[in-house]
N, C-alpha and C positions, 0 to 999 in steps of 0.2 A: 504494500499499499504506499502511496506516495502522499505526504502531507506537507503543506507550505505553512511555515510559521511567520507571521508578520509582527514586528514589534519585539519586545523583549530587551534583553541587555547584552552588549557585545561580550562582556566578560563571562556570561553564562552560556555562550554558544557551545563550548565543548560538553557542558553538562546536558544541554538540550539534545545534542547528537548522540551521546552516550546512552542516554534514556530511551531515545528513539530506536537505536540499534537493539537494545535489549527487547524491545517490543516488536522488532522486525519491521519497522517503519522506515521508509526512505524519506528523510526530512530535508527539506529546502528552507533556508533561514534567511529572512530580509529584516534586519534590525533598524534599517533607515528607509526613508521614502526613496524609491529608485524610479527612474523613468521606465516605463513600459510594464508596470505592475500587471496590468491586464493580460499581457502576453505571457508573463512569467509564471502566473499561477494557472494558467489554462490546462495544464498537464496533470494536475493533482486530483485526488479523490475528496480532500477535505482541507479546510483552511482553519488555523488557530490564530486569532487575533488578540493581541494584547492591547486593549483599547486605551490604557493609560500610558502607553509607551509609544504611541504613533500619532501622527498629526490627523486632524479632522479630514483633510483633504485625502490623505492616503487611505483612511478607513472607509471614506465613501467610495473611493475607486475599488477597493477590494471588495466591499460588500455588494456593490452594483455588479461587478464582474462575476462574482461567485453566484449571485441570484440569477443572472442570466444564463449561467451555464449549469445551474442545478447542483452547485458544489456547496455541500453543507459547511457552515461557518460556526 
């Protein structure tokens, strides 16, 4: 299963990856807003969004894209 994590903390990225590997999850992490979010999350089965750690604009892009592609958030 491929999951995309949006937000979070840079220093915790190795912990996120380690935990995901234990569960058999292929995890892609974006801790900052990047151009092309809509294209980058298109290949995943689920999105984890840390709303307190990401801008409103990035949140809106991610939620809209996930909604349009029937990806659970």
